[in-house]
C-alpha positions, 0 to 999 in steps of 0.5 A: 078601267080608265087606268089603261086608257091613257097609258102607252101601249107598251106599258099596258102590255107589260102590265097585263103580262105581269098580271098573268105572270102573277096568277097562281097555279091551282093549289091542291085542296081547292074546293071539296070532294064528295068522298061518300058520293065517289065511293058509292058511284065507283063501287070501291072504298077509298081513303084520304092521303096527305095533300088532300088527295082521295085515293080509291083502290081498284084491286084486280083480285079476279086475276091470277098472274105469275112471273117465273113461277111466283104468284103475284099478290093482288096488291103487289102489282094488280091493283088499279086506282083512281086518285082525286084532287079538288081544283077550281075547275072541278076534281082532277081524277087520274089513275090506272087500270090493270087489264087483260089484253082482251079487255083493253078495247072495250074499256078504252072505247068506254073511257074515250066516249065519256071524255077521258084522256088516255095518257098511257097504255103499256106493260109494267111487267115482263113474263107475266102469265097472263099478260097484263096491260095498264091503262092510265087515264085522266079527266077533270069535272064532277067527281061523282059523275066521273066515278060513275063513268069509271064504274061503267068502264070497269063493267067491261072487265072481270073485276069484282065489286065485292071486297073481301074483308079477310085479313092477309098474312102479315109481311115478315120482318119489314124492319129489314127493308126499312133499314136496307133502303133508309125508308119507312114503309107500310104493310097492307094486304099481305105486302110491304110498300115504301115510297119516295116523293119527288123533291120538286113541284110537279104541275099537270095542266096548271095543277100542283100534284101532291105525291099521292097523285101517283108521282112518287117512287113506289116499291112493293114487296111480297114473299116469294117462297122460303127466305125469298122476296119479290119486288116491283114498282116504279121509280119516278124520274127526271131525264137526267136520272133515267140512265143512272137508276137503270145502271144501278139496278142492272149492276145488281141484277135487277131487271128493268121491265118498262120505261115510259110516261104515265102523264101527258103534259106534266112539268117537269116531264117524268119517266116511270121505270118499272122493275122486277126482282126476286130472290133472297133479301141480300140479293134484292135489297142492295140494288134497290138501295143503290137506285134510291141513293141516285134519287137522294143525290137530287138537291 
């Protein structure tokens, strides 16, 4: 304590600045998550991802949505989620909920009343029938208590808490997608998914966000009839990547359906570009590869 008593004011300020500069950003995995308590409180099961992230899927299997005559599998674009990361201040919980427009007001009131931040409310797709909105949210605190509050918000929707154990039809020929995109994906729930993490560190309110916290490019595929596939997802971009990716998609006939943020306060600022493509793999995959290649140019 007495070290600073006799030091000149300028030296004291400099020393204090150095102390604050050296304070570490909260690293993923600080503390522990009560994963059993989370699952019991929210009403859905989850799994642990790399980086200590615990992800709970919230499928809207009650929704029957189609785009231009293509019925969407739930896992393709109708799966909400909650992701949990332990921090010194408690669990950081983020995610989004697919909602019918009539469900939005009650869910929003419930979440805001429980102290959640609503970080985005928007569409991800176009020409979907019925139209679905996506509400992104965030809160820090006790993971189990937050899960109970999410469960209460979901009670204002038609979501079913009874999860079907029926096996989905396997996605055909996933190796073709891996080869076309230069990425290794994973089949689940009748769809095929590939992802591409950001190369830089993403920080939200002083907390490092692993890719599993929803900050990785995600591309999903499902069958769309004989010899055809449908694809949607989002490219996670920095400002300088937005236009090159949009042009790469458009030049191959892939429709950009939304461009917006999912987070408030992220560093760097991230933009999420959603898209829709349907047709033969020879028509869909080259455009997605061109967009992925734009991201690969990032040092």
